[in-house]
C-alpha positions in Angstrom: 39.6 -71.5 65.4 37.1 -70.6 68.1 38.1 -70.2 71.7 36.0 -71.4 74.7 35.5 -68.5 77.0 35.2 -69.4 80.6 33.2 -67.5 83.2 34.7 -67.0 86.6 32.1 -69.1 88.4 32.7 -72.1 86.1 36.4 -71.6 85.6 37.5 -73.2 88.9 35.2 -76.3 88.5 36.6 -76.9 85.0 40.2 -76.4 86.2 39.6 -78.9 89.0 38.2 -81.5 86.6 41.3 -81.1 84.3 43.8 -81.2 87.2 42.1 -84.4 88.5 42.3 -86.0 85.1 46.0 -85.2 84.6 46.9 -86.3 88.1 44.9 -89.5 87.9 46.6 -90.3 84.5 50.1 -89.5 85.9 49.7 -91.6 89.1 48.3 -94.5 87.2 51.6 -94.7 85.3 53.8 -94.3 88.4 52.1 -96.8 90.8 50.8 -100.3 90.2 47.0 -100.7 90.7 47.5 -103.2 93.6 48.5 -100.3 95.8 45.0 -98.8 95.6 41.5 -100.0 96.3 40.1 -100.1 92.8 36.6 -100.5 94.1 36.5 -97.0 95.5 38.6 -95.3 92.9 36.9 -93.3 90.2 38.1 -93.6 86.7 38.6 -90.7 84.3 37.1 -90.4 80.9 38.8 -88.5 78.1 36.5 -86.0 76.4 36.5 -83.8 73.3 34.5 -80.6 73.6 33.8 -78.6 70.5 32.0 -75.3 70.5 30.0 -74.4 67.3 27.9 -71.3 66.7 24.7 -72.9 67.7 25.7 -75.9 69.9 28.4 -77.7 71.9 29.4 -81.2 70.7 31.0 -83.5 73.2 32.5 -86.9 72.7 33.5 -89.0 75.8 35.3 -92.4 75.7 33.4 -95.0 77.7 34.8 -98.4 76.4 32.8 -101.4 77.6 30.0 -99.3 79.2 26.4 -100.2 78.3 24.0 -97.3 77.6 21.8 -98.4 80.5 24.7 -97.9 82.9 25.1 -94.2 81.9 23.3 -91.3 83.7 23.4 -87.9 82.1 22.2 -84.8 84.1 22.1 -81.5 82.2 21.3 -78.1 83.5 21.5 -74.8 81.6 25.1 -74.4 82.5 26.6 -77.9 83.0 26.6 -81.5 82.1 27.3 -84.4 84.5 28.2 -87.8 83.1 28.1 -90.7 85.5 28.8 -94.2 84.2 29.4 -97.6 85.7 31.5 -100.3 84.1 30.7 -103.7 85.7 33.0 -106.7 85.8 31.5 -109.8 84.3 32.5 -112.5 86.8 33.0 -116.2 86.1 33.1 -118.6 89.0 35.9 -120.9 87.6 38.5 -119.9 90.2 41.1 -118.7 87.6 44.0 -116.8 88.9 45.4 -113.7 87.1 48.9 -112.6 87.4 47.9 -109.2 85.9 44.7 -107.8 84.5 44.6 -104.4 82.9 40.9 -104.3 82.4 39.4 -101.5 84.5 36.0 -101.7 86.2 34.3 -99.0 88.3 32.7 -95.6 88.1 33.3 -92.8 85.6 32.3 -89.2 86.7 32.8 -86.0 84.8 31.3 -82.6 85.0 31.5 -80.1 82.1 30.6 -76.4 82.5 29.5 -74.2 79.7 29.9 -70.5 79.3 26.6 -70.1 77.4 23.3 -71.6 78.5 22.1 -74.9 77.0 18.6 -75.6 75.7 18.1 -78.7 77.9 14.9 -79.8 76.0 16.8 -80.5 72.8 19.9 -82.4 74.0 20.7 -85.5 71.9 22.9 -88.4 73.1 24.1 -91.6 71.5 26.5 -94.3 72.4 28.3 -96.1 69.6 31.5 -98.2 69.7 32.3 -97.0 73.2 32.0 -93.3 72.3 29.3 -91.3 73.9 28.4 -88.4 71.6 26.2 -85.4 72.8 24.8 -82.5 71.0 23.8 -79.6 73.3 22.1 -76.7 71.5 22.8 -73.3 72.9 20.0 -71.0 73.9 19.9 -68.3 71.3 19.4 -65.0 73.1 17.4 -62.5 71.1 19.7 -59.7 70.1 18.0 -56.4 70.8 18.3 -53.7 68.2 19.3 -50.5 69.9 17.6 -48.3 67.4 14.0 -47.2 67.9 11.4 -45.6 65.6 10.3 -42.3 67.0 7.0 -40.7 66.0 6.9 -37.0 65.5 3.9 -35.2 67.0 
């Protein structure tokens, strides 16, 4: 098993994302949605982050989101996922007693301890799962030994 090592500058951003995810999930279960304005409330997306020797693999759940409604911004040290799930409205004046379908915006930022090769990032959306492959920048390992010529 490989552990993800967090740098101090990215540690607090990552912890903030995780706390927000846990609190959002907890409060959703405790309070009914009609107490909140769903229009302005961001939704959380569960993610799996896997670190391999040469890359990071990320899977994010985005059920019902179309690929044209997803924006991905990657830097050498982070990935921002922004997605919009729009409600398909019908004008037949039906009344709902309860609807558990969620519509709104998903936002997530993931920070990486090792730099990413932003030119070779691959992304695909299949069956509501966004899969990303983010190759690491392989830093040249310098050999500490040197050949010395004798005069």
